[in-house]
C-alpha positions in Angstrom: 15.9 12.8 -5.7 19.6 12.0 -6.4 21.0 12.9 -9.7 24.5 12.5 -11.2 26.8 15.5 -10.9 28.4 15.0 -14.4 27.5 13.3 -17.6 28.9 9.8 -18.0 31.4 9.5 -20.9 30.6 7.2 -23.8 33.7 5.1 -23.1 32.6 4.5 -19.4 29.1 3.6 -20.6 30.3 1.2 -23.2 32.7 -0.4 -20.8 29.8 -1.0 -18.3 27.6 -2.4 -21.1 30.4 -4.8 -22.3 31.0 -6.1 -18.8 27.2 -6.7 -18.4 27.1 -8.6 -21.6 30.2 -10.7 -20.8 28.6 -11.8 -17.5 25.5 -12.9 -19.3 27.6 -14.9 -21.8 29.6 -16.7 -19.0 26.4 -17.5 -17.1 24.8 -19.0 -20.3 27.9 -21.1 -20.9 27.9 -22.4 -17.4 24.3 -23.3 -17.6 24.8 -25.2 -20.8 27.8 -27.1 -19.3 25.7 -28.1 -16.3 22.7 -29.1 -18.4 25.0 -31.3 -20.6 26.5 -32.9 -17.4 23.1 -33.7 -16.0 21.9 -35.3 -19.3 25.0 -37.4 -19.7 25.0 -38.5 -16.1 28.4 -37.0 -15.3 27.0 -34.4 -12.9 29.1 -33.8 -9.9 29.2 -31.1 -7.2 25.5 -30.4 -6.9 22.3 -32.2 -6.0 19.2 -32.2 -8.1 15.9 -34.0 -7.4 14.8 -37.1 -9.3 11.2 -38.1 -9.2 10.8 -41.8 -8.8 7.3 -41.7 -10.2 8.4 -40.4 -13.6 11.2 -43.0 -13.9 8.9 -45.9 -13.3 6.1 -44.7 -15.7 
């Protein structure tokens, strides 16, 4: 089984963790923006299905 040769420093570990957190924050912000665009009817650049049965009911 592969094992690391040397211990990873705290700085490198913290840097990796901060990058991971930043990616999650950016993804959440983008999802919120897309959701707001869909609800307001200003959505452009992607296709989402609309069920005609639900709109008529």
